[in-house]
Structure formats: C-alpha cells, structure tokens
C-alpha positions as CSV (number, residue, x, y, z in Angstrom):
1,M,62.5,111.6,61.5
2,R,62.3,114.1,58.6
3,A,61.1,116.9,60.9
4,N,63.7,116.1,63.5
5,G,66.5,115.9,61.0
6,L,65.6,119.3,59.5
7,M,65.2,120.9,62.9
8,I,68.8,119.9,63.7
9,L,70.0,121.0,60.3
10,Y,68.3,124.3,60.0
11,S,68.7,127.1,62.6
12,A,66.8,130.3,62.5
13,E,69.6,132.0,60.6
14,A,69.6,129.2,58.1
15,A,65.9,129.4,57.6
16,D,66.1,133.2,56.9
17,A,68.9,132.7,54.4
18,F,67.0,129.9,52.7
19,E,64.0,132.2,52.3
20,T,65.9,133.9,49.4
21,F,65.9,130.6,47.5
22,L,62.2,130.1,48.0
23,A,61.3,133.1,45.9
24,R,62.6,131.2,42.8
25,M,60.7,128.0,43.5
26,P,57.2,127.0,42.3
27,Q,54.5,127.7,44.9
28,P,53.8,124.0,45.7
29,R,57.5,123.3,46.4
30,V,57.8,126.5,48.4
31,E,55.0,125.3,50.7
32,V,56.7,121.9,51.1
33,W,60.0,123.5,52.0
34,R,58.5,125.9,54.4
35,D,56.7,123.1,56.2
36,L,60.0,121.1,56.3
37,I,62.0,124.1,57.6
38,A,59.4,124.7,60.3
39,G,60.0,121.2,61.6
40,G,57.0,119.6,60.1
41,A,54.5,122.2,61.5
42,S,53.5,125.7,60.4
43,S,54.7,128.7,62.2
44,E,53.4,132.3,62.3
45,A,56.2,133.3,60.0
46,F,55.0,130.9,57.3
47,G,51.3,130.9,57.9
48,P,48.5,130.4,60.6
49,L,49.5,128.8,63.9
50,T,48.7,125.1,64.3
51,L,46.7,123.7,67.3
52,A,50.0,122.5,68.9
53,E,51.6,125.9,68.6
54,R,48.5,127.6,70.1
55,L,48.6,125.2,72.9
56,D,52.3,126.0,73.4
57,E,51.5,129.7,73.5
58,R,48.8,128.9,76.2
59,Q,51.3,126.9,78.2
60,V,53.9,129.7,77.9
61,E,51.3,132.2,79.2
62,E,50.4,129.9,82.1
63,A,54.0,129.5,82.9
64,M,54.4,133.3,82.9
65,V,51.5,133.7,85.2
66,E,52.9,131.0,87.5
67,G,56.2,132.8,87.4
68,R,54.7,136.0,88.4
69,K,52.9,134.3,91.3
70,Q,56.1,132.7,92.4
71,R,57.9,136.0,92.3
72,I,55.2,137.5,94.5
73,V,55.5,134.5,96.9
74,N,59.3,134.9,96.9
75,L,59.0,138.6,97.6
76,A,56.7,138.0,100.5
77,M,59.0,135.4,101.9
78,A,61.9,137.7,101.6
79,V,60.0,140.5,103.4
80,V,59.1,138.0,106.2
81,A,62.8,136.8,106.4
82,L,64.0,140.4,106.6
83,A,61.5,141.1,109.4
84,V,62.7,138.0,111.3
85,V,66.3,139.1,110.9
86,A,65.6,142.6,111.9
87,G,63.7,141.3,115.0
88,G,66.6,139.0,115.9
89,L,69.1,141.9,115.5
90,G,66.8,144.0,117.7
91,V,66.7,141.4,120.4
92,G,70.5,140.8,120.1
93,W,71.1,144.5,120.3
94,T,68.8,144.8,123.3
95,I,70.7,142.0,125.0
96,L,74.1,143.5,124.2
97,T,73.0,147.0,125.3
98,D,71.4,145.6,128.5
99,E,74.6,143.7,129.2
100,E,76.6,146.9,128.7
101,T,74.4,149.2,130.6
102,R,73.7,146.8,133.5
103,S,75.7,147.8,136.5
104,R,75.1,144.8,138.8
105,G,74.5,141.1,138.8
106,A,71.2,139.3,139.3
107,L,72.1,138.1,142.8
108,Q,71.6,140.9,145.3
109,F,72.0,141.3,149.0
110,A,70.3,143.6,151.6
111,N,72.3,146.8,152.1
112,T,74.4,146.9,155.3
113,D,77.2,149.2,156.4
114,E,78.2,147.1,159.4
115,P,81.7,145.7,159.5
116,P,82.0,141.8,159.4
117,E,82.6,141.4,163.1
118,V,79.4,143.2,163.9
119,A,77.3,141.8,161.0
120,A,78.3,138.3,162.1
121,V,76.3,138.6,165.3
122,T,73.2,140.4,164.1
123,G,70.5,139.7,161.6
124,G,68.3,137.1,163.3
125,T,67.8,133.5,162.6
126,P,67.9,132.2,159.0
127,S,64.8,132.8,156.9
128,T,65.1,130.9,153.7
129,E,64.3,132.5,150.4
130,P,62.7,129.8,148.1
131,A,63.9,131.6,144.9
132,V,67.5,131.0,145.9
133,T,67.0,127.5,147.3
134,V,67.5,124.3,145.2
135,A,68.0,120.6,145.4
136,L,71.0,118.9,143.8
137,T,69.3,116.6,141.3
138,E,71.0,116.9,138.0
139,T,73.3,113.9,137.5
140,V,76.3,114.1,135.1
141,A,78.4,111.0,134.2
142,L,81.3,110.7,131.8
143,L,82.8,107.3,131.1
144,T,86.5,106.9,131.1
145,G,88.0,106.5,127.6
146,D,89.6,108.1,124.6
147,A,86.5,108.8,122.6
148,P,85.2,112.4,122.3
149,P,83.4,113.5,125.6
150,E,80.0,113.8,123.8
151,D,80.3,110.1,123.0
152,R,81.1,109.1,126.6
153,I,78.2,110.8,128.3
154,T,76.0,108.2,130.1
155,V,73.4,107.8,132.8
156,A,75.0,106.4,135.9
157,P,72.9,104.3,138.4
158,F,72.1,106.1,141.6
159,A,74.2,103.5,143.5
160,S,77.3,105.1,141.9
161,F,76.8,108.2,143.9
162,P,77.5,108.6,147.6
163,F,74.1,110.3,148.1
164,P,71.1,110.0,145.8
165,P,69.8,113.0,143.7
166,G,67.7,115.3,145.9
167,A,69.4,114.2,149.2
168,L,71.3,117.6,149.3
169,R,69.7,121.0,149.2
170,A,71.4,124.4,149.2
171,S,70.4,128.1,149.7
172,L,72.1,131.5,149.7
173,F,72.5,133.7,152.7
174,Q,74.2,136.9,153.7
175,Y,76.4,136.4,156.8
176,A,79.4,138.4,158.2
177,G,78.8,141.1,155.5
178,S,79.4,138.6,152.7
179,G,77.6,136.1,150.5
180,H,77.5,132.4,151.6
181,V,75.9,129.2,150.5
182,V,74.6,126.6,153.0
183,V,74.4,123.0,152.0
184,V,72.1,120.7,154.0
185,G,72.1,116.9,153.7
186,P,71.9,113.5,155.5
187,P,73.8,113.2,158.9
188,G,77.5,112.8,158.3
189,F,77.6,114.0,154.7
190,V,79.7,117.1,155.6
191,D,82.7,114.9,156.5
192,T,82.4,112.6,153.4
193,A,81.1,114.7,150.5
194,C,83.2,116.7,148.1
195,L,81.4,119.9,147.4
196,R,82.3,122.4,144.6
197,V,80.5,125.7,144.4
198,S,81.0,128.5,141.8
199,V,79.6,132.0,141.4
200,V,79.0,132.2,137.6
201,T,77.8,134.5,134.9
202,S,74.6,133.9,133.0
203,D,76.5,131.6,130.6
204,L,78.2,129.7,133.5
205,R,81.6,131.4,133.3
206,P,83.1,131.0,136.8
207,L,83.9,134.1,138.8
208,D,84.7,132.4,142.1
209,T,85.1,128.7,142.9
210,V,85.5,127.0,146.2
211,T,86.0,123.3,147.1
212,H,85.2,121.7,150.5
213,G,85.5,118.2,151.7
214,P,87.6,115.1,150.8
215,C,88.1,115.9,147.1
216,I,90.5,114.0,144.8
217,D,90.9,117.0,142.5
218,P,90.2,120.3,144.4
219,I,89.5,123.2,142.2
220,G,89.5,126.9,143.1
221,R,90.1,128.2,146.6
222,T,89.4,126.9,150.1
223,P,86.4,128.7,151.5
224,A,85.9,130.2,155.0
225,V,83.5,127.8,156.9
226,G,81.2,130.1,158.8
227,C,79.0,127.4,160.2
228,L,79.9,123.7,160.6
229,G,77.8,120.7,161.6
230,T,77.4,117.0,160.6
231,D,74.4,117.8,158.3
232,A,74.9,121.4,157.4
233,V,77.9,123.6,156.3
234,L,78.1,127.3,155.4
235,L,80.7,128.3,152.9
236,D,81.7,131.8,151.8
237,L,81.5,133.0,148.2
238,V,82.7,136.1,146.4
239,F,79.9,137.9,144.6
240,P,81.3,140.8,142.5
241,D,79.2,143.9,142.6
242,G,79.5,144.9,139.0
243,A,81.0,143.8,135.7
244,V,84.0,141.5,135.8
245,N,86.5,141.3,132.9
246,L,86.6,137.7,131.7
247,P,89.9,136.0,130.7
248,E,88.5,135.1,127.3
249,G,87.4,138.7,126.7
250,G,84.2,140.6,127.4
251,T,82.6,141.1,130.8
252,G,80.2,139.2,133.0
253,F,78.1,139.6,136.1
254,A,77.4,137.4,139.2
255,D,74.1,136.0,138.0
256,A,74.0,132.5,139.4
257,V,75.6,129.9,141.7
258,R,76.6,126.4,140.4
259,L,76.7,123.6,143.0
260,Q,78.2,120.1,142.6
261,L,78.5,117.0,144.7
262,V,81.6,115.4,143.1
263,A,81.7,111.7,143.4
264,D,84.7,109.3,143.0
265,G,84.0,107.6,139.7
266,G,86.8,105.1,140.1
267,D,88.1,103.5,136.9
268,Q,84.7,103.5,135.2
269,Y,83.8,107.2,135.2
270,E,86.0,110.2,134.4
271,L,83.4,112.5,135.8
272,L,80.5,111.8,138.2
273,T,78.6,114.6,139.8
274,I,75.2,115.7,141.0
275,R,74.5,119.4,140.2
276,A,72.1,122.3,140.7
277,T,72.1,126.0,139.7
278,I,70.7,128.8,141.7
279,E,69.6,131.7,139.5
280,V,67.1,134.5,139.4
281,D,66.0,137.1,136.8
282,V,68.0,140.3,136.8
283,D,64.8,142.3,137.3
284,S,63.2,140.0,139.8
285,G,64.1,142.1,142.8
286,V,64.9,139.0,144.9
287,V,67.2,139.8,147.8
288,I,69.4,137.2,149.4
289,P,68.3,137.0,153.1
290,R,70.6,137.9,155.9
291,F,71.1,136.2,159.3
292,G,73.5,136.4,162.3
293,G,74.2,135.0,165.7
294,Q,76.8,134.8,168.4
295,I,80.0,132.8,167.7
296,G,79.3,129.3,169.1
297,D,75.6,129.5,168.5
298,E,73.8,126.5,166.9
299,I,71.9,127.7,163.8
300,T,69.2,125.6,162.2
301,F,68.6,125.9,158.4
302,D,65.2,124.7,157.2
303,L,65.5,124.4,153.4
304,G,62.2,122.8,152.8
305,A,61.3,119.3,151.5
306,D,62.0,118.0,155.0
307,R,65.6,118.9,154.7
308,V,66.7,120.6,157.9
309,G,70.3,120.9,159.2
310,T,72.1,122.4,162.2
311,C,75.6,123.8,162.5
312,T,77.6,125.9,164.9
313,L,78.9,129.4,164.0
314,T,82.7,129.1,164.0
315,G,83.7,132.7,163.9
316,E,85.7,132.1,160.7
317,F,85.0,135.2,158.6
318,P,85.8,135.7,154.9
319,D,89.2,137.4,154.2
320,R,88.5,140.1,151.7
321,V,91.7,142.2,152.3
C-alpha cells in the first residue's frame, strides 16, 4: 500500500525535484526516501538493479526480439499480399486486353460464300459435333411469393415438369448460311413444349433470344423454323461476328447458347424451367458443323444418348435483311 501510494503521488518529475531535498537529509533517511520514491524497489538511478528489475529488462528484451520477428513476418506477408494483388491485376488486365483485342466470339462456323438459297440445299447430312451438344438437365424453380427471389429458390419434383431432365437434347448447326439450334426430344414434344433459346456472352448477356411453342410469356422474337417434326425442330439464331455493344455498357461476343424448356408453374411456381448451356473455349478451334438438303427432305439428327429425331426441311429461311 505504501509503495502503491507513493507511486501514484510521485511522478518522475516530482522525484527529480525531491532529489534537491535529499541532499539536506541524513544518509539513513535519504536511503529510506529513495526506496519509497522508487515504489518500494531500487532503481538504477538510486542504486543497483533488483532481481525484479533485471527480470523486467529481460522481458523487455524478449518483447523487442518478438517484435522484430513479428515485423519480419508482417513484412513477408505484405510482400506475399502484394505479389497476389499484382498477379490478380495481371490476370485481370490480360482478360480485359484479350476481351478488347478479341475480334470474334467463341462460336464459329465453317466459311461459306454461298447465298442462303444455295447453302440450304448443300452440305450433306447432319454430323453432330459433341462439343456443341448438350442435354437439358439443370432444373430451376422459383416459388410464388413476395419474399426475395433468393429465399424462394426450391427444388421442384420431376413430376412438375412436362418432360424429365435429360429428355431433351440440343446441338448447333449451320444451315441456310446461318446458325441454328436443333432440339430433339420425345415424340410430340415439339407441339407441347415452350422453348426459349438465347445467344449469350460469356457472362450470359443475351444477344439474340427466340421463343417457340405454346409459351405463356414469349420473350424475344419468333424464329424461322428450318426443319419441323414431332420429335425434332430446327430454329434459327443470330450469331454476331464481332463485338456487340451492350445496353448496360461495354461490349460482348457470341460465346454461348442458353436453352430453356419453360414449364407452366401454375400458382405454386413463378419460374419453372429445365436449362442447359452450350459453350466452348475461345481458342478451342471448334467449328459448328454444316448440313443441307432439298426442301421437303426428311433429316435425321442423332444427338447421342439414344436421342434421335427426324424433321422435314420447310424452306423457311432466316430473314437477315
């Protein structure tokens, strides 16, 4: 208590000032007062260091060593962080510059100078390219309600869909001098299924959207139906050759095709679809195959996985004027 009280009472300045009074005091009293001013323990200013003070010095030295180690660790971490940031900036810059210097989308067609009316009757029977062939398997269901959409996402039973996931397959072809998508499914699906297909950028910004079939909410334009059957249908799509200015700003390329079988969700679902995306790497060199035939010919599309469909060439060509 005595030491604590004096420690609170006497600051370093007070101790220095009190030193002038000690010169007038007897030596035994001087030693007592100096011990009291030091807080009950000697200090280097008033004599040899005590064991407690020497231990304190050792602890201070250890703390300084630890501090130096920590600074080294912090410096190393800072260097690593800067390297990561620099690497990220380099990758981002590469992506941006690649996007700027790129002159065409990932989806490419074989070169042809023939006009549509000629290209429509040449090219041979369809030969499917596996890289641009997919099955519609991704189900998306959104419950009806006022809650935020992310809170209404659910998994709908397969019975809610007119056709189960995987029942429909799709592939890309060049026909009549233009890009097309063929969708093959169970017999009779063409007359009952609502199909929505979009040419999109790498981040799924739509560049062209078509809707076919009995759709409650048609989106986009009505496509030219180049080939029509009960289990296969061929729809035209617009694939821009180069960069396209996007409404929200910036540019995009035709890098993928997004397909949806849109189901009627009734009162329970606001959205009910089965989806798939056809996409290839920009540098893959994949070319969308070309086919042709006489108007009225029956064309068979074998899209693999035992999914084969037949349709008749209608002579309906895309209007690009």
